[in-house]
N, CA, C and O atoms as a Tinker XYZ file with bonds, in Angstrom:
   464  protein
     1  N      0.825000   -1.184000    0.000000    73     2
     2  CA     0.000000    0.000000    0.000000    64     1     3
     3  C      0.873000    1.253000    0.000000    63     2     4     5
     4  O      0.601000    2.204000   -0.732000    81     3
     5  N      1.917000    1.248000    0.821000    73     3     6
     6  CA     2.821000    2.399000    0.887000    64     5     7
     7  C      3.532000    2.568000   -0.452000    63     6     8     9
     8  O      3.756000    3.695000   -0.892000    81     7
     9  N      3.894000    1.451000   -1.111000    73     7    10
    10  CA     4.565000    1.529000   -2.395000    64     9    11
    11  C      3.670000    2.187000   -3.439000    63    10    12    13
    12  O      4.142000    2.970000   -4.263000    81    11
    13  N      2.381000    1.867000   -3.405000    73    11    14
    14  CA     1.451000    2.467000   -4.355000    64    13    15
    15  C      1.366000    3.972000   -4.135000    63    14    16    17
    16  O      1.330000    4.746000   -5.091000    81    15
    17  N      1.333000    4.383000   -2.859000    73    15    18
    18  CA     1.284000    5.807000   -2.542000    64    17    19
    19  C      2.557000    6.504000   -3.010000    63    18    20    21
    20  O      2.504000    7.607000   -3.554000    81    19
    21  N      3.706000    5.852000   -2.796000    73    19    22
    22  CA     4.964000    6.441000   -3.222000    64    21    23
    23  C      4.986000    6.606000   -4.739000    63    22    24    25
    24  O      5.446000    7.633000   -5.239000    81    23
    25  N      4.495000    5.607000   -5.478000    73    23    26
    26  CA     4.455000    5.713000   -6.939000    64    25    27
    27  C      3.529000    6.843000   -7.368000    63    26    28    29
    28  O      3.837000    7.577000   -8.308000    81    27
    29  N      2.409000    6.985000   -6.690000    73    27    30
    30  CA     1.485000    8.071000   -7.022000    64    29    31
    31  C      2.140000    9.423000   -6.763000    63    30    32    33
    32  O      1.990000   10.347000   -7.562000    81    31
    33  N      2.858000    9.544000   -5.661000    73    31    34
    34  CA     3.553000   10.799000   -5.361000    64    33    35
    35  C      4.653000   11.072000   -6.385000    63    34    36    37
    36  O      4.845000   12.212000   -6.809000    81    35
    37  N      5.372000   10.026000   -6.780000    73    35    38
    38  CA     6.422000   10.212000   -7.778000    64    37    39
    39  C      5.829000   10.671000   -9.107000    63    38    40    41
    40  O      6.395000   11.535000   -9.777000    81    39
    41  N      4.698000   10.098000   -9.483000    73    39    42
    42  CA     4.043000   10.505000  -10.728000    64    41    43
    43  C      3.585000   11.954000  -10.627000    63    42    44    45
    44  O      3.759000   12.729000  -11.567000    81    43
    45  N      3.007000   12.318000   -9.501000    73    43    46
    46  CA     2.553000   13.699000   -9.328000    64    45    47
    47  C      3.735000   14.664000   -9.407000    63    46    48    49
    48  O      3.631000   15.730000  -10.014000    81    47
    49  N      4.845000   14.293000   -8.799000    73    47    50
    50  CA     6.023000   15.154000   -8.857000    64    49    51
    51  C      6.530000   15.267000  -10.293000    63    50    52    53
    52  O      6.912000   16.348000  -10.740000    81    51
    53  N      6.530000   14.162000  -11.001000    73    51    54
    54  CA     6.934000   14.175000  -12.408000    64    53    55
    55  C      6.008000   15.063000  -13.232000    63    54    56    57
    56  O      6.469000   15.819000  -14.087000    81    55
    57  N      4.718000   14.974000  -12.982000    73    55    58
    58  CA     3.752000   15.822000  -13.679000    64    57    59
    59  C      4.012000   17.297000  -13.398000    63    58    60    61
    60  O      3.939000   18.125000  -14.306000    81    59
    61  N      4.318000   17.628000  -12.140000    73    59    62
    62  CA     4.624000   19.021000  -11.797000    64    61    63
    63  C      5.881000   19.505000  -12.516000    63    62    64    65
    64  O      5.937000   20.640000  -12.990000    81    63
    65  N      6.880000   18.640000  -12.592000    73    63    66
    66  CA     8.103000   19.009000  -13.317000    64    65    67
    67  C      7.799000   19.266000  -14.787000    63    66    68    69
    68  O      8.302000   20.222000  -15.376000    81    67
    69  N      6.974000   18.407000  -15.373000    73    67    70
    70  CA     6.596000   18.585000  -16.773000    64    69    71
    71  C      5.874000   19.920000  -16.973000    63    70    72    73
    72  O      6.171000   20.665000  -17.906000    81    71
    73  N      4.940000   20.203000  -16.098000    73    71    74
    74  CA     4.189000   21.458000  -16.205000    64    73    75
    75  C      5.134000   22.652000  -16.104000    63    74    76    77
    76  O      5.019000   23.611000  -16.867000    81    75
    77  N      6.058000   22.587000  -15.167000    73    75    78
    78  CA     7.005000   23.683000  -15.003000    64    77    79
    79  C      7.838000   23.873000  -16.263000    63    78    80    81
    80  O      8.011000   25.002000  -16.722000    81    79
    81  N      8.356000   22.790000  -16.828000    73    79    82
    82  CA     9.166000   22.888000  -18.046000    64    81    83
    83  C      8.334000   23.393000  -19.214000    63    82    84    85
    84  O      8.811000   24.179000  -20.033000    81    83
    85  N      7.106000   22.946000  -19.286000    73    83    86
    86  CA     6.222000   23.381000  -20.368000    64    85    87
    87  C      5.948000   24.889000  -20.279000    63    86    88    89
    88  O      5.967000   25.589000  -21.291000    81    87
    89  N      5.696000   25.376000  -19.066000    73    87    90
    90  CA     5.451000   26.808000  -18.876000    64    89    91
    91  C      6.703000   27.598000  -19.241000    63    90    92    93
    92  O      6.614000   28.633000  -19.903000    81    91
    93  N      7.855000   27.121000  -18.819000    73    91    94
    94  CA     9.103000   27.800000  -19.172000    64    93    95
    95  C      9.269000   27.864000  -20.692000    63    94    96    97
    96  O      9.636000   28.903000  -21.242000    81    95
    97  N      9.000000   26.762000  -21.352000    73    95    98
    98  CA     9.114000   26.716000  -22.810000    64    97    99
    99  C      8.168000   27.713000  -23.466000    63    98   100   101
   100  O      8.558000   28.442000  -24.378000    81    99
   101  N      6.947000   27.741000  -23.006000    73    99   102
   102  CA     5.961000   28.660000  -23.583000    64   101   103
   103  C      6.358000   30.112000  -23.366000    63   102   104   105
   104  O      6.136000   30.956000  -24.234000    81   103
   105  N      6.938000   30.402000  -22.227000    73   103   106
   106  CA     7.386000   31.771000  -21.945000    64   105   107
   107  C      8.520000   32.155000  -22.890000    63   106   108   109
   108  O      8.529000   33.246000  -23.459000    81   107
   109  N      9.469000   31.247000  -23.046000    73   107   110
   110  CA    10.599000   31.530000  -23.929000    64   109   111
   111  C     10.141000   31.662000  -25.377000    63   110   112   113
   112  O     10.680000   32.468000  -26.135000    81   111
   113  N      9.163000   30.882000  -25.748000    73   111   114
   114  CA     8.669000   30.893000  -27.115000    64   113   115
   115  C      7.918000   32.184000  -27.440000    63   114   116   117
   116  O      8.006000   32.714000  -28.548000    81   115
   117  N      7.197000   32.661000  -26.469000    73   115   118
   118  CA     6.427000   33.890000  -26.718000    64   117   119
   119  C      7.357000   35.106000  -26.674000    63   118   120   121
   120  O      8.485000   35.022000  -26.189000    81   119
   121  N      6.886000   36.182000  -27.164000    73   119   122
   122  CA     7.681000   37.413000  -27.182000    64   121   123
   123  C      7.707000   38.034000  -25.788000    63   122   124   125
   124  O      6.667000   38.163000  -25.143000    81   123
   125  N      8.889000   38.416000  -25.328000    73   123   126
   126  CA     8.964000   39.029000  -23.998000    64   125   127
   127  C      8.236000   40.372000  -23.930000    63   126   128   129
   128  O      7.867000   40.827000  -22.847000    81   127
   129  N      8.033000   40.997000  -25.069000    73   127   130
   130  CA     7.343000   42.286000  -25.074000    64   129   131
   131  C      5.842000   42.153000  -24.887000    63   130   132   133
   132  O      5.168000   43.123000  -24.541000    81   131
   133  N      5.315000   40.955000  -25.116000    73   131   134
   134  CA     3.860000   40.800000  -25.039000    64   133   135
   135  C      3.469000   39.632000  -24.131000    63   134   136   137
   136  O      3.034000   38.587000  -24.615000    81   135
   137  N      3.624000   39.806000  -22.817000    73   135   138
   138  CA     3.190000   38.736000  -21.904000    64   137   139
   139  C      1.669000   38.640000  -21.922000    63   138   140   141
   140  O      0.987000   39.591000  -22.303000    81   139
   141  N      1.135000   37.484000  -21.508000    73   139   142
   142  CA    -0.317000   37.333000  -21.466000    64   141   143
   143  C     -0.950000   38.462000  -20.666000    63   142   144   145
   144  O     -0.410000   38.900000  -19.650000    81   143
   145  N     -2.069000   38.912000  -21.126000    73   143   146
   146  CA    -2.687000   40.082000  -20.501000    64   145   147
   147  C     -3.205000   39.791000  -19.097000    63   146   148   149
   148  O     -3.279000   40.700000  -18.270000    81   147
   149  N     -3.560000   38.561000  -18.818000    73   147   150
   150  CA    -4.174000   38.274000  -17.519000    64   149   151
   151  C     -3.198000   37.714000  -16.490000    63   150   152   153
   152  O     -3.402000   37.912000  -15.293000    81   151
   153  N     -2.122000   37.005000  -16.930000    73   151   154
   154  CA    -1.223000   36.374000  -15.977000    64   153   155
   155  C      0.229000   36.671000  -16.327000    63   154   156   157
   156  O      0.616000   36.708000  -17.495000    81   155
   157  N      1.006000   36.878000  -15.296000    73   155   158
   158  CA     2.419000   37.129000  -15.444000    64   157   159
   159  C      3.138000   35.772000  -15.444000    63   158   160   161
   160  O      2.996000   35.016000  -14.483000    81   159
   161  N      3.901000   35.443000  -16.488000    73   159   162
   162  CA     4.572000   34.138000  -16.556000    64   161   163
   163  C      5.555000   33.901000  -15.418000    63   162   164   165
   164  O      5.701000   32.774000  -14.945000    81   163
   165  N      6.216000   34.941000  -14.985000    73   163   166
   166  CA     7.164000   34.805000  -13.876000    64   165   167
   167  C      6.421000   34.389000  -12.611000    63   166   168   169
   168  O      6.880000   33.536000  -11.852000    81   167
   169  N      5.279000   35.003000  -12.407000    73   167   170
   170  CA     4.466000   34.652000  -11.231000    64   169   171
   171  C      3.994000   33.196000  -11.317000    63   170   172   173
   172  O      3.964000   32.488000  -10.311000    81   171
   173  N      3.628000   32.758000  -12.525000    73   171   174
   174  CA     3.210000   31.369000  -12.702000    64   173   175
   175  C      4.334000   30.413000  -12.336000    63   174   176   177
   176  O      4.104000   29.414000  -11.654000    81   175
   177  N      5.544000   30.713000  -12.784000    73   175   178
   178  CA     6.689000   29.861000  -12.450000    64   177   179
   179  C      6.946000   29.836000  -10.949000    63   178   180   181
   180  O      7.237000   28.785000  -10.378000    81   179
   181  N      6.837000   30.981000  -10.324000    73   179   182
   182  CA     7.027000   31.032000   -8.870000    64   181   183
   183  C      5.967000   30.204000   -8.152000    63   182   184   185
   184  O      6.257000   29.526000   -7.166000    81   183
   185  N      4.748000   30.267000   -8.653000    73   183   186
   186  CA     3.669000   29.485000   -8.048000    64   185   187
   187  C      3.903000   27.991000   -8.231000    63   186   188   189
   188  O      3.673000   27.208000   -7.309000    81   187
   189  N      4.358000   27.595000   -9.413000    73   187   190
   190  CA     4.655000   26.179000   -9.648000    64   189   191
   191  C      5.763000   25.719000   -8.705000    63   190   192   193
   192  O      5.681000   24.632000   -8.133000    81   191
   193  N      6.783000   26.531000   -8.543000    73   191   194
   194  CA     7.875000   26.186000   -7.619000    64   193   195
   195  C      7.365000   26.064000   -6.188000    63   194   196   197
   196  O      7.760000   25.158000   -5.455000    81   195
   197  N      6.496000   26.971000   -5.800000    73   195   198
   198  CA     5.937000   26.920000   -4.444000    64   197   199
   199  C      5.097000   25.657000   -4.251000    63   198   200   201
   200  O      5.148000   25.028000   -3.195000    81   199
   201  N      4.333000   25.296000   -5.261000    73   199   202
   202  CA     3.523000   24.072000   -5.180000    64   201   203
   203  C      4.423000   22.850000   -5.075000    63   202   204   205
   204  O      4.153000   21.938000   -4.294000    81   203
   205  N      5.490000   22.833000   -5.861000    73   203   206
   206  CA     6.428000   21.707000   -5.797000    64   205   207
   207  C      7.038000   21.582000   -4.406000    63   206   208   209
   208  O      7.179000   20.474000   -3.889000    81   207
   209  N      7.397000   22.695000   -3.803000    73   207   210
   210  CA     7.984000   22.672000   -2.463000    64   209   211
   211  C      6.981000   22.145000   -1.442000    63   210   212   213
   212  O      7.314000   21.303000   -0.609000    81   211
   213  N      5.747000   22.651000   -1.516000    73   211   214
   214  CA     4.708000   22.169000   -0.589000    64   213   215
   215  C      4.445000   20.685000   -0.799000    63   214   216   217
   216  O      4.237000   19.949000    0.166000    81   215
   217  N      4.452000   20.247000   -2.036000    73   215   218
   218  CA     4.251000   18.836000   -2.346000    64   217   219
   219  C      5.370000   17.986000   -1.736000    63   218   220   221
   220  O      5.108000   16.941000   -1.140000    81   219
   221  N      6.596000   18.433000   -1.887000    73   219   222
   222  CA     7.744000   17.700000   -1.347000    64   221   223
   223  C      7.632000   17.589000    0.176000    63   222   224   225
   224  O      7.880000   16.525000    0.742000    81   223
   225  N      7.260000   18.688000    0.836000    73   223   226
   226  CA     7.088000   18.655000    2.292000    64   225   227
   227  C      5.971000   17.690000    2.682000    63   226   228   229
   228  O      6.093000   16.942000    3.652000    81   227
   229  N      4.894000   17.716000    1.923000    73   227   230
   230  CA     3.763000   16.830000    2.189000    64   229   231
   231  C      4.164000   15.367000    2.051000    63   230   232   233
   232  O      3.818000   14.552000    2.906000    81   231
   233  N      4.890000   15.020000    0.987000    73   231   234
   234  CA     5.292000   13.624000    0.795000    64   233   235
   235  C      6.230000   13.168000    1.909000    63   234   236   237
   236  O      6.168000   12.018000    2.342000    81   235
   237  N      7.086000   14.054000    2.368000    73   235   238
   238  CA     7.981000   13.715000    3.483000    64   237   239
   239  C      7.166000   13.399000    4.735000    63   238   240   241
   240  O      7.451000   12.434000    5.445000    81   239
   241  N      6.159000   14.213000    4.995000    73   239   242
   242  CA     5.299000   13.974000    6.158000    64   241   243
   243  C      4.546000   12.655000    6.025000    63   242   244   245
   244  O      4.433000   11.909000    6.998000    81   243
   245  N      4.033000   12.360000    4.840000    73   243   246
   246  CA     3.288000   11.117000    4.621000    64   245   247
   247  C      4.200000    9.904000    4.800000    63   246   248   249
   248  O      3.792000    8.898000    5.379000    81   247
   249  N      5.423000   10.000000    4.306000    73   247   250
   250  CA     6.374000    8.897000    4.466000    64   249   251
   251  C      6.680000    8.652000    5.942000    63   250   252   253
   252  O      6.738000    7.503000    6.380000    81   251
   253  N      6.875000    9.724000    6.709000    73   251   254
   254  CA     7.121000    9.578000    8.151000    64   253   255
   255  C      5.920000    8.939000    8.839000    63   254   256   257
   256  O      6.074000    8.077000    9.705000    81   255
   257  N      4.726000    9.368000    8.448000    73   255   258
   258  CA     3.517000    8.806000    9.050000    64   257   259
   259  C      3.385000    7.318000    8.734000    63   258   260   261
   260  O      2.964000    6.541000    9.590000    81   259
   261  N      3.735000    6.919000    7.530000    73   259   262
   262  CA     3.649000    5.509000    7.144000    64   261   263
   263  C      4.599000    4.657000    7.984000    63   262   264   265
   264  O      4.243000    3.562000    8.419000    81   263
   265  N      5.806000    5.167000    8.207000    73   263   266
   266  CA     6.773000    4.446000    9.037000    64   265   267
   267  C      6.261000    4.337000   10.470000    63   266   268   269
   268  O      6.320000    3.265000   11.072000    81   267
   269  N      5.765000    5.433000   11.010000    73   267   270
   270  CA     5.247000    5.426000   12.378000    64   269   271
   271  C      4.037000    4.515000   12.504000    63   270   272   273
   272  O      3.877000    3.836000   13.518000    81   271
   273  N      3.186000    4.491000   11.489000    73   271   274
   274  CA     2.007000    3.627000   11.506000    64   273   275
   275  C      2.430000    2.157000   11.543000    63   274   276   277
   276  O      1.871000    1.368000   12.306000    81   275
   277  N      3.416000    1.789000   10.720000    73   275   278
   278  CA     3.888000    0.404000   10.716000    64   277   279
   279  C      4.489000    0.030000   12.066000    63   278   280   281
   280  O      4.238000   -1.062000   12.577000    81   279
   281  N      5.275000    0.922000   12.641000    73   279   282
   282  CA     5.865000    0.652000   13.957000    64   281   283
   283  C      4.771000    0.475000   15.008000    63   282   284   285
   284  O      4.863000   -0.417000   15.852000    81   283
   285  N      3.750000    1.306000   14.963000    73   283   286
   286  CA     2.652000    1.210000   15.918000    64   285   287
   287  C      1.903000   -0.108000   15.766000    63   286   288   289
   288  O      1.584000   -0.760000   16.760000    81   287
   289  N      1.624000   -0.500000   14.540000    73   287   290
   290  CA     0.932000   -1.768000   14.289000    64   289   291
   291  C      1.767000   -2.935000   14.805000    63   290   292   293
   292  O      1.235000   -3.854000   15.427000    81   291
   293  N      3.076000   -2.901000   14.547000    73   291   294
   294  CA     3.964000   -3.956000   15.031000    64   293   295
   295  C      3.942000   -4.028000   16.561000    63   294   296   297
   296  O      3.889000   -5.119000   17.129000    81   295
   297  N      3.982000   -2.876000   17.223000    73   295   298
   298  CA     3.951000   -2.834000   18.688000    64   297   299
   299  C      2.634000   -3.396000   19.226000    63   298   300   301
   300  O      2.629000   -4.150000   20.199000    81   299
   301  N      1.536000   -3.032000   18.601000    73   299   302
   302  CA     0.222000   -3.526000   19.038000    64   301   303
   303  C      0.139000   -5.039000   18.869000    63   302   304   305
   304  O     -0.339000   -5.742000   19.759000    81   303
   305  N      0.603000   -5.535000   17.728000    73   303   306
   306  CA     0.565000   -6.976000   17.486000    64   305   307
   307  C      1.423000   -7.732000   18.490000    63   306   308   309
   308  O      1.029000   -8.792000   18.976000    81   307
   309  N      2.582000   -7.195000   18.795000    73   307   310
   310  CA     3.463000   -7.831000   19.779000    64   309   311
   311  C      2.810000   -7.840000   21.158000    63   310   312   313
   312  O      2.865000   -8.848000   21.863000    81   311
   313  N      2.200000   -6.734000   21.544000    73   311   314
   314  CA     1.529000   -6.644000   22.838000    64   313   315
   315  C      0.377000   -7.648000   22.931000    63   314   316   317
   316  O      0.210000   -8.312000   23.954000    81   315
   317  N     -0.404000   -7.755000   21.878000    73   315   318
   318  CA    -1.522000   -8.715000   21.881000    64   317   319
   319  C     -0.996000  -10.141000   21.966000    63   318   320   321
   320  O     -1.538000  -10.952000   22.716000    81   319
   321  N      0.047000  -10.457000   21.211000    73   319   322
   322  CA     0.612000  -11.813000   21.245000    64   321   323
   323  C      1.147000  -12.134000   22.639000    63   322   324   325
   324  O      0.938000  -13.238000   23.142000    81   323
   325  N      1.838000  -11.177000   23.269000    73   323   326
   326  CA     2.366000  -11.392000   24.623000    64   325   327
   327  C      1.229000  -11.561000   25.635000    63   326   328   329
   328  O      1.316000  -12.393000   26.538000    81   327
   329  N      0.179000  -10.780000   25.481000    73   327   330
   330  CA    -0.981000  -10.902000   26.372000    64   329   331
   331  C     -1.625000  -12.272000   26.231000    63   330   332   333
   332  O     -2.005000  -12.889000   27.225000    81   331
   333  N     -1.747000  -12.745000   25.003000    73   331   334
   334  CA    -2.331000  -14.077000   24.781000    64   333   335
   335  C     -1.475000  -15.164000   25.436000    63   334   336   337
   336  O     -2.009000  -16.108000   26.018000    81   335
   337  N     -0.165000  -15.033000   25.344000    73   335   338
   338  CA     0.735000  -16.007000   25.974000    64   337   339
   339  C      0.563000  -15.992000   27.489000    63   338   340   341
   340  O      0.533000  -17.045000   28.127000    81   339
   341  N      0.448000  -14.780000   28.068000    73   339   342
   342  CA     0.264000  -14.686000   29.520000    64   341   343
   343  C     -1.069000  -15.306000   29.942000    63   342   344   345
   344  O     -1.143000  -15.989000   30.964000    81   343
   345  N     -2.108000  -15.069000   29.165000    73   343   346
   346  CA    -3.418000  -15.652000   29.474000    64   345   347
   347  C     -3.328000  -17.172000   29.425000    63   346   348   349
   348  O     -3.893000  -17.850000   30.284000    81   347
   349  N     -2.636000  -17.712000   28.446000    73   347   350
   350  CA    -2.477000  -19.164000   28.354000    64   349   351
   351  C     -1.688000  -19.714000   29.545000    63   350   352   353
   352  O     -2.019000  -20.779000   30.065000    81   351
   353  N     -0.652000  -18.997000   29.978000    73   351   354
   354  CA     0.136000  -19.433000   31.132000    64   353   355
   355  C     -0.712000  -19.423000   32.402000    63   354   356   357
   356  O     -0.669000  -20.363000   33.195000    81   355
   357  N     -1.480000  -18.351000   32.586000    73   355   358
   358  CA    -2.358000  -18.276000   33.757000    64   357   359
   359  C     -3.377000  -19.413000   33.705000    63   358   360   361
   360  O     -3.667000  -20.034000   34.727000    81   359
   361  N     -3.901000  -19.677000   32.558000    73   359   362
   362  CA    -4.868000  -20.759000   32.371000    64   361   363
   363  C     -4.242000  -22.101000   32.762000    63   362   364   365
   364  O     -4.867000  -22.897000   33.463000    81   363
   365  N     -3.027000  -22.346000   32.316000    73   363   366
   366  CA    -2.353000  -23.613000   32.623000    64   365   367
   367  C     -2.026000  -23.730000   34.110000    63   366   368   369
   368  O     -2.136000  -24.812000   34.687000    81   367
   369  N     -1.624000  -22.622000   34.733000    73   367   370
   370  CA    -1.237000  -22.661000   36.138000    64   369   371
   371  C     -2.436000  -22.800000   37.063000    63   370   372   373
   372  O     -2.340000  -23.449000   38.105000    81   371
   373  N     -3.542000  -22.211000   36.706000    73   371   374
   374  CA    -4.708000  -22.245000   37.583000    64   373   375
   375  C     -5.643000  -23.393000   37.271000    63   374   376   377
   376  O     -6.430000  -23.796000   38.127000    81   375
   377  N     -5.575000  -23.922000   36.073000    73   375   378
   378  CA    -6.457000  -25.009000   35.693000    64   377   379
   379  C     -7.881000  -24.558000   35.391000    63   378   380   381
   380  O     -8.771000  -25.391000   35.220000    81   379
   381  N     -8.099000  -23.270000   35.325000    73   379   382
   382  CA    -9.428000  -22.744000   35.012000    64   381   383
   383  C     -9.701000  -22.966000   33.529000    63   382   384   385
   384  O     -8.859000  -22.690000   32.674000    81   383
   385  N    -10.888000  -23.466000   33.250000    73   383   386
   386  CA   -11.242000  -23.679000   31.856000    64   385   387
   387  C    -11.810000  -22.400000   31.261000    63   386   388   389
   388  O    -12.666000  -21.740000   31.848000    81   387
   389  N    -11.321000  -22.083000   30.114000    73   387   390
   390  CA   -11.817000  -20.930000   29.385000    64   389   391
   391  C    -12.722000  -21.420000   28.266000    63   390   392   393
   392  O    -12.548000  -22.520000   27.742000    81   391
   393  N    -13.679000  -20.595000   27.915000    73   391   394
   394  CA   -14.539000  -20.977000   26.797000    64   393   395
   395  C    -13.703000  -20.979000   25.527000    63   394   396   397
   396  O    -12.805000  -20.150000   25.380000    81   395
   397  N    -13.977000  -21.879000   24.624000    73   395   398
   398  CA   -13.182000  -21.935000   23.393000    64   397   399
   399  C    -13.360000  -20.665000   22.563000    63   398   400   401
   400  O    -14.388000  -19.991000   22.629000    81   399
   401  N    -12.343000  -20.369000   21.794000    73   399   402
   402  CA   -12.390000  -19.189000   20.946000    64   401   403
   403  C    -13.367000  -19.407000   19.793000    63   402   404   405
   404  O    -13.509000  -20.514000   19.274000    81   403
   405  N    -14.024000  -18.341000   19.415000    73   403   406
   406  CA   -14.910000  -18.415000   18.256000    64   405   407
   407  C    -14.051000  -18.481000   16.988000    63   406   408   409
   408  O    -12.837000  -18.287000   17.042000    81   407
   409  N    -14.678000  -18.750000   15.876000    73   407   410
   410  CA   -13.959000  -18.826000   14.605000    64   409   411
   411  C    -13.279000  -17.492000   14.286000    63   410   412   413
   412  O    -12.135000  -17.460000   13.834000    81   411
   413  N    -13.991000  -16.403000   14.525000    73   411   414
   414  CA   -13.436000  -15.070000   14.271000    64   413   415
   415  C    -12.229000  -14.821000   15.169000    63   414   416   417
   416  O    -11.213000  -14.292000   14.717000    81   415
   417  N    -12.341000  -15.202000   16.442000    73   415   418
   418  CA   -11.233000  -15.005000   17.382000    64   417   419
   419  C    -10.024000  -15.850000   16.991000    63   418   420   421
   420  O     -8.888000  -15.382000   17.062000    81   419
   421  N    -10.269000  -17.100000   16.576000    73   419   422
   422  CA    -9.155000  -17.963000   16.142000    64   421   423
   423  C     -8.459000  -17.380000   14.913000    63   422   424   425
   424  O     -7.231000  -17.369000   14.834000    81   423
   425  N     -9.237000  -16.907000   13.974000    73   423   426
   426  CA    -8.663000  -16.319000   12.758000    64   425   427
   427  C     -7.832000  -15.091000   13.104000    63   426   428   429
   428  O     -6.721000  -14.922000   12.601000    81   427
   429  N     -8.375000  -14.237000   13.963000    73   427   430
   430  CA    -7.640000  -13.033000   14.371000    64   429   431
   431  C     -6.342000  -13.412000   15.086000    63   430   432   433
   432  O     -5.299000  -12.807000   14.838000    81   431
   433  N     -6.401000  -14.397000   15.960000    73   431   434
   434  CA    -5.212000  -14.846000   16.688000    64   433   435
   435  C     -4.169000  -15.395000   15.725000    63   434   436   437
   436  O     -2.979000  -15.120000   15.877000    81   435
   437  N     -4.601000  -16.164000   14.743000    73   435   438
   438  CA    -3.673000  -16.713000   13.757000    64   437   439
   439  C     -2.998000  -15.602000   12.952000    63   438   440   441
   440  O     -1.808000  -15.676000   12.643000    81   439
   441  N     -3.771000  -14.585000   12.622000    73   439   442
   442  CA    -3.207000  -13.468000   11.861000    64   441   443
   443  C     -2.168000  -12.718000   12.692000    63   442   444   445
   444  O     -1.125000  -12.315000   12.177000    81   443
   445  N     -2.453000  -12.538000   13.959000    73   443   446
   446  CA    -1.506000  -11.850000   14.847000    64   445   447
   447  C     -0.249000  -12.676000   15.004000    63   446   448   449
   448  O      0.861000  -12.155000   14.892000    81   447
   449  N     -0.416000  -13.968000   15.262000    73   447   450
   450  CA     0.757000  -14.829000   15.453000    64   449   451
   451  C      1.582000  -14.910000   14.185000    63   450   452   453
   452  O      2.811000  -14.963000   14.247000    81   451
   453  N      0.926000  -14.922000   13.037000    73   451   454
   454  CA     1.633000  -14.998000   11.766000    64   453   455
   455  C      2.456000  -13.754000   11.500000    63   454   456   457
   456  O      3.562000  -13.838000   10.966000    81   455
   457  N      1.919000  -12.597000   11.871000    73   455   458
   458  CA     2.606000  -11.332000   11.573000    64   457   459
   459  C      3.704000  -11.007000   12.574000    63   458   460   461
   460  O      4.568000  -10.179000   12.288000    81   459
   461  N      3.688000  -11.633000   13.724000    73   459   462
   462  CA     4.703000  -11.326000   14.759000    64   461   463
   463  C      5.930000  -12.144000   14.586000    63   462   464
   464  O      6.874000  -12.012000   15.364000    81   463
């Protein structure tokens, strides 16, 4: 999932670079004496650069969040697995019978044990 997001961000960055180069080309191609009446090309380039910078900062933040999210999920899974082990130990030491796990609970436990 993170790889797909990274590819999407890379494509967006590539698209922004293309737009910037295209605008530069159009400015150079047109006559400097007659800029568009409604928009200043220099201002457009500055805006594209500002958008690229904000985009880069945003992708950095998203990448950090993805790493932190994975670490958090790993910590939660480890905590749940350790808790299950402690419950089993207490069960064995006390001899108290616990109700069997439901199918959903067994599946969830298997997924946790598999990922840890």
